[in-house]
Each structure stands twice: as C-alpha cells, then as structure tokens.
N, C-alpha and C positions, 0 to 999 in steps of 0.2 A: 770853412768851405771854400773850394778849390775858383777860381776866375772863373767868370761866364764870358764866351766870346760873344761880341757884339756884331750884329748882321745889320746893312743898311736897312733892308726892309724891315725889319721891326722895329726901329729906331724911336723912340717916342711912345712906342704904343703902349697900354697899362692892361692889366698888371704886369709891369716892366720884368718881374723876377718869372712868372709863367713864360712869357715870351722868352727871354735869355736860356732858361731851359729848354726850351722847344727849340730854336737855334742849335744849339749844343747837340740835342739830341738830330736833328737834321743833317749835322755834319759827320754824323757816324752813320755808318753802313750798316744796317740793322734789318734787311728782308730775311724772312721766314728760312730759319734753319743759319741765319749767320746772326746770330745775336750774342757772341761769345765779345764783341769789342762794348757794346750797351750795356751789357752787364757789368763788365768790368768799370763802367763807368760809373754807374749807381752804386757799384760795393764800395767804390772810392770817394765816393760822396759819403755816405753812410759813416765810412773809417773815419774823414776827414769832421765828424760831426760828434762822433760817440756814440751812434745809433747801433744797434743791434741789427744782423744779418746774417740771413739764413738762404742756403739755396738747395732743393731738393735733388732727388737723381734724375729726374726729367730737366731740370734747369730751369726750372721758377724760381723765382727770389723772393724774398720777402723784407722787407725793414718795420724794425720796431721803433718806433717814435714815441717817446715822455710826453705824458698830458701836459697841459699847461701848468704854471704852478698854481696849486688850490684844486685842481682837478682830476686829482688820481685816480679817483675812486668812480669817474665816469665810467660809462659803458664803453666797450673798446669797439672802435668802428674799423672797419676794414674799406680803403678807397683801393680800388681794383682795375687794372687794363692789361695790356700786353705789350710786349716789349716789340713785336713785328711788327711791318709793313710792308704791303703789296707793293711788289716792284712792277710797273708797266710802263712801256713807252712807245711811241711810235717807232713804226719798222725802221724809220727813216733818220731817226735821231740817235746817235752815237754815244752810250751811254755804260757804263761798267756801274753796275749796283753793288759788287763785290767789295770796289776799293772806293768809288766816288761817293762823297755826301751830297744832298738834295742841295740844290741851288732854288733859295727863298724868291720871290718875286713879289714886290706890294702892289694890287691892281684895284685901286681906290677901297672900298672896304673889305676887300678881299687877299688872304695870302695864298698862293696856288706858289708852284714850282716850275722851273723852266724845262719845259719838255717831257717831264715825266710826273707819277706818282708822287702827290707832298708828303703824304705819310702823314698828316693830322689824323689819320686813324691807326694807332692809336695814340700818336705822339702827342697832340694836344692834351689827352685824359691823362698820359703818363706824366705832363710838365705841369700840369694842374697838380696832381699828388705830390710831387716832389715839391712843387712851390708852398703847399699848403705844413706840409714837413718842414721847409725852412724860412717860412716867414715868422721873424717872431713876433708882431703882432696880432697873428691868428690864433683865438682863443678855441684849444679842442680837448678834447680826454686824449686817453693812449689811444692813437694810430697802428694800425699795420698797413702798410702800403705791399700789396700783394699783386707781382707783375709776372704774367705768365708766357711762356714760349711759342711759337709756332701755331698760335692762334688762326692766322690768316689760310693756313693749307688742311684745315680740319678741327681747327681746337685741341691738338692734340696736347698741349702743356697742362690746360684743364682737367681733360679725361686722364692723364699722368698723374697727378695734383697730389704729393703728400698730404692726407691730411692734416698730419702735426704740424705744419709749416703757418697754419692760423689758428687763434684762439677767439676772436669776435666773432658776434652772431648780429650783426648790422653790417649791411654790406652795401655801398655806392659804389656801383658799378659806373664807369667814366667814359665808357664806348658806345654812346648813342650820337646821334646828329643832327637832332632838331631841337633849336632853343624853344621855350614855351612849352614843350612838350615832357613827359615824365613818360619812361617805358615801364611798363607791369608785366610786361611777358613777350615771349619769343617762339620762333618756331624749330626744331629741330630737322637735322640734314646729316646728310651722310654721301660718301663718293663712290661712283659705281666706274669699273673701266671693262669696258666693251672691247674684244679682242674678237676681229675677225680673219680666218689665213686668207691670203693675197696670192692670187697663182700669174708669177711674172713670165714675159717671154722675151727673147732678147730683138730688140729692134733689126728688122729685114729692110723693109721698102720705105720706111719715113725719114725724110731728107730734113726735117727740120723741128723747130719746137715752141710752143707760145705757155707765155707762162700769162695766166689768165688770173688778175689780184681783184679781189675787191677791198676797199679802206674806205677810212675817214667816217666811219658809224660809231654812234656815241656810245656805245658798250656800258659799262656800269656795273654797277655791285648786282649781283642775281638774287639779293635776296630784297634789298631797298628798292631798286627800279626795275624790278620784275615786271611790275602793273604798270607801269608808263608805256607799253609797246613797243619798247626797243627793238631795234632789229636784228636777229642772230647774225654775223656773217658768214658761218657754214651753212647756215638755211638758203641763205642768199645766192651762193656761190652753186651750192646745188639745182637752184632754180634755173641758173645761167646754163650750167652742164647739160640740164633735159634739151635746151636746145639742140646739141649737138650728139647726142644720145646716139641716132642713127648714123652719123657719118663714121667715114673708115678713119678714123681716128683714134688715138690711144691714150690714156691715162698714163703718166709717168709717177707722177704723188700728185697729193692733196695734203695742204696743212693749214691750218686755224686755231686760233686761241692758244690760250696758255694757261690761265688757271680756273680752277673749279668753282671759285665763288666769282668770275668776272662773263660779263657777257661778253662773247668773241667779237674783236671791233673791224678783224681783218681776217681774211683767208684768200690763200692762193690754191690755183689748179696750174699744174703743168701736163701739157698737151703735146703728144707728138702726131706729126700728120705732112702727109705729102705737102712742096711746095705747090703743088699745083691747086690746093685745097683751101688755100689761105684766104683767099678772097671770100669763098663762099663760107669758111667758121667765122670770120672778123663780123659780115653780113648779119648772121644767126646770131650770134652773141647780141651784137648794137642792137638789133629788134628785141631780144631777152631783156637785155637791160634797160631799152626804153619803158617796158612795160612796169618794171621792177621799180623806177624812180616816180612814173605816177603811183603807182602802189604804196609806196614808202616815204609820203610828206613829213613825217616826221625825221625824216634822216637828212635835214637839206643837205648836211657835207659828203654824203655817199659819194664816191668816186671809184669808178673803173678803168683798170688801165690792161690793155694785150700790148706783150712783149715779145721780140723773135728771139730767140736763146738755142745756143746748141743743145740737140737732141740726148735727152737720158739711150744708157746702153740698153736699160728695159725698162718694157711697159707691161700695163696691166691686161690681161687678156679681155676680148671684150665681154662675156658673161660675166666677168667679176668685176668688170668697169658699171656694168648696168648693177649690181646687186650693191655697189659702193653706196649708187646715187639712192638706190631702193630704202636702204640702212639710214642713210641721213634723213631723206624725208620722212620714213615713219617713226624715227625716237622721238618722243614727245619732247619739249622747247616749250617755255614760256607759262604763262597761269594755266593752271588745270583747273582750279576751284577758289571761290570764294567763302568767306566764313559765315556762317549763319548767326551768328553769334556777336562780332564785333563788323560794324559796318566801314566797309570798303579793308577791308584786312583780308589781302592773300590767305586761303587755307592751304592748298598744296600747288607746288610748282616744280617744273626742273629744267636747269639750265645744263644744253647742248655745250659744253665749256670746251672743247678740243678735240681735234682730230689730226692723226697723223699716219702713214706710211711707214713703215721702218722694220727691218728683219721679217720681212712677206709677210709682216701682220699690217691691219688696218686696226689701230689704237683709236679708240674714242672715249671720253673721259663724260662723267654727266652725273649732275648733284642736283637729288631728288630733296626738295624740304616739304614739311608740313608740321603744324601746329601739332600734330598728335604720331605719335611710331607708327598706328593703322596708315596712315597717309602717307608716309615714308615706305611701307614694307609696301603697299600696294602698288606706287609708282615704280617701285625697284621689281616687282613681279613682271609689271609692263615690260620694263627694257628688259630682263631676262630671257620673256618670251618673245620678242622681236628679235634679240640676237642669234636666237636659238633656232630662227626662221632663216636667217641669215648665215647660218653654218658655223656660227661663232659662240662664244664663253663670256664668262662674265665673272669679274672679282669685285667683290662688295665689302667695301669695310664697315668695321660696326657702326652706325647711325649712333648721334648722339643726339639726348633727350631734349625738348623743349621746354619752357618755363612758363607754368600757368599764372594766369595773375593771380594774386592776392586782395581783394576789398577791402579785407581787413587788417592790414598792414598797418602796424601804428607806425612806420617809417613811412610808408605811402602819404599818411596822413598829416604827419610832421613837414612831408617835404611841400604838400599843397600849402600848409599854413605858414611857414617861412616865406613859400613864393609868391601870395599874395600880399605878405608885409612889405616885400620888397618893392612888387612891380605894380600891384593894385588890382591883380586879378587871379586868377586859380589859373594853374596850369592844364594842357589838355592833357587827358591821362590815354595812354595808347600802346597796343601791341605791337612788337614788328614782325616781317616775316623771315628778318636778318636771323643768323644765329649768335646769341651771344652766350658767353661762358658763365653768365646766372643759372642756366639750365641744369649745368654739367655739378656745379658748383652747389646748387641745393639739393641735388643728389648724395652729397657727399656730405654735406653740413645740416643735418636736418635742425628744424628750428632757424635757418639761416632768413633773417629780414631782408629784401634785398630790396632797390630801385635802380634805375639806370635813367642817366641823364646827360648833356653834352651840349654844345656850341652847335650850331650852322656849319655843316659840312655837306657840299655838294658835290655831286660826280666822283662819289668814295671809286677804289679800284680802277680808274681811268686816268689816262695823262693830263685832264681836264680838272682833278680832282682842286678843292679849295675849300678854305674855310674862311667863314665873316668875322673878321674884326670885332666889331661891337656885340656879336654876340658871343664872342670869348669872355669879354667884359661882364656878360651879364651871366654866363655858365661858372665864373669865377666868385662872383655875389653870391649866387645861389650855395654854392660847394662852401663856402664861409659860414652863410649865417646856416645852414641845417649843424656842421660842426660845431657852434656855437652854442646853439640851441639844444641840441643833444648833451653838450657837455654838461649846460646848467640845469637844464629839467631831466634828462633820462630818454628815455622813450617809451615806458608804459602809461605817460599822463597822457599818449596820443590815441590809447585803446579805444575809447568811446567817441571820440570826432570821427564820424565815418562819414563818407560822404558817396553820392551814386555814382556807378563809372558811367 
C-alpha cells in the first residue's frame, strides 16, 4: 500500500488510518464531474494490495476485498459511498477547486476546511471503507467497496450504475451525517430548470449602476437543513428589489445560488439608474433591509452591500423586471409539507437553488423533494404552471426515487444489537429528507438489505461544513462491529429480533 501523507490537523487522531485516508482524499480535487484523479488514487491502492478493481461505463468503481482468513463463506457486504464532493466557497475567497486540494483545519472537536466546503460528505465515508479494507486487524467477510460518481449533482452515478458491478445483497451506506442514528429511508428528488425570455434594451439615460448584494446567510443542504427555516438569498433579494420596483431604474442582471442541493447563501442584482436617483434608491433599500433583519433573527451573519459600478450596456425592460420579481416570489421554496407517518420528518419541499440572466433568458434551477414520487410530481407541476404564467418553459430531469423504510430488515436489527453492545443504548432510527443512493440501488438490486449511518457532519454543502472528531471514532467502532458480527453470524440470525420504530 502506498505511503499516506500526514497533515498537522489530523496528527494523533484515531482511527489513524481512516484520518490518513481522509487527508489523502482531501488533497485530491474531486468535485462533481472531476473525479478522474480520485478514481486513479483508489485504483492504485487496489493494485498495490492485489485487490480486484472494476469500473463501469458511468465511471462508478468497485473494489473486491477478500475475507479475513476463515470467513470466506460469510455473506458479501457492500460498503457504499460516493467519490465526489460539493465545491462551495464564499465569493470573496479565492480558491480553485479544479486544481487545489482542501486545506484541513482542526477546531477543538471539529475538522473543517479553510474557507471552503470540507468534503466530509462523503470523504469520511470513503475513508472509512478504505480503512476497513486495508486494516489487517479488522475481521470481516468478503467486501465490495462501491464508490459512485456525480452523486452531488443528482445521483447520476447511481442512476447509471451497471448492475453487474456488485454481487452482495447487504449494503452499508456510509453517507449519513448524524452519530447515534441509523437512517432507514430517504426522499427522492429531481431537478427542474425554468427558462423565461428576457426583453433587453440599450441604456439611454442611465448614468451609473448599483451592485446590490446580500450575503452571509447560513445556506446549507437543501434536504438536511430545509426544516431549519434557513433563509434563501434569492427570495430576500426579490424582497429588497420590491422596494424599488416603481422607481425609474432598470435591472441589468440578477444572480445567486450555484448547486441545486444547496440553499443559496448569496445573491446579487445589478441595477442601472440616474445619478440623481441614487440617494432615494439607497434609502428605500436600507429601509427594506431593516425589515428583513428584524424578520430573520435566525440569520445573524446576514449582510447587505450597495456598491456603485460602471453601468451595463443592456438593461431589462420595466415590465420584464416586474415579471422576474413576480416569478421569484411565486416559485416554491422551503418546506411544503410534513410527514404524517414519521414525526418531525419533512415530507415535501422545494429548493429555489439558483438564478441567472444569460443569453436573453432568465434561468432558474429548482429541486423538489418528497418521500413519494407523487409529491415530486405535484411540486414539479406547480413549477411548470408558474413558469407558463410567466411566459417561460421548464426542463425536467427524470427524478430519482426515495427509499422506503423496511422495519423487518435483519441488517437493521443487527446494527441495533451491535450499537447497544458498544454504547449501552439503542440507536435512534430515522428517515432523512435528503437524497441517498439507497433508493436507486434498491430498485436495481431487488432484495438488497440496506442501512445508512455516519458521524456528525454539520453544515454540509456550505463553507461552514465540519465533521466531529469524536463521532468519527464512534462511527468507526460501529462499522467494525457490524462487519465482524455479520462475518461470524451471517444475517439471517437477526430475522426475528424486530424492534418497533
């Protein structure tokens, strides 16, 4: 096995091999669509140890790890995660995700990144799977390590997974973000792009321009954090622009958001106006912003800036400006319904993810989610209707399905028992409103017994992302314990040990 690099941030942390793998992973750029280098890294690891390695036409990879001596006849266990990470940074932080690795920082019990997303989602899960494969002291049966590509942009790797890549029918998904809990279900989702034609005219008597920017919001994962009332920067920007809708000013551009599964943290509008109108414009915006501050106590770092810039050559016509504002207000955003089956679980939501004007069109990306396909279809139909009223069209990707809980899962009960033996209590069972690849994999492999668990990861998909050091150790102990128990006893031993969810 190749030498692992050492980073001061993880010096002395346990389990040491897991953290060294995570450091290696962090040093390799691996944003969605840029997984070639991380795939080569894993391939070389497999080659150095003599492990089998396959890659399908979509780019997904699988390592085939022989069982510990004496456990060759134990059931095959699939350790599953994804290779890519969300690449998010603040606008004022200079960073190239294509060429540069993540810079790790230790902050008490947390590991975070310097100014960017950390990639613990799903770098920690990937590192744990590799550590299990390369740790000689870990007892396990045959393992298949399935790592998919392009998960963060819509689970595309899983959707195009070659069914011949894996043989196992017991799957441990290592892509959850809460220690003390095991995930037994997830929402499905899809991407919808709205395109509305924009009528532009040349500037005639506008002499200056204002860049109106709102930033410093918490953002976060559009599935995991959608129930926390985190504010959407595009929605706030529309509220600010309402205050100057009737002024003699013109919109040159609006932009905000980036990833379909990240709540927008920043948004900017470029407004052209006469120099004599600047004072009135600023006064109205400041008054509107003061109301927003009082109405958004959950966003203590929210900030607004007004900067004078050189005016653009083209501006949006007045009626078109109003139509854009109406569209941003009307499109659904946030929690739309709560589950009647699982207390506290979001049933249906939509993320107003990104907006931009380019090539004479306003493009808006949204992501509806639901535990049921009917819910996704209903939200998508709502978006289509609103877009049609605004004179626009919709492009809809094929949605991916959710994962329905199986309360009679032998694997679930095995995990329960191991967790209680290790930590003196049963884990909490929960479903998540985020999308996991389990739903898609379960459709491709009938009879797959699945569970998902992981360490504490906070603020996924934002530059505040961090992973708890102490929870990683618990996550590792549970993974090793479950692998050992399945190797020794199989999985059928847990068929009758059912617990109420």
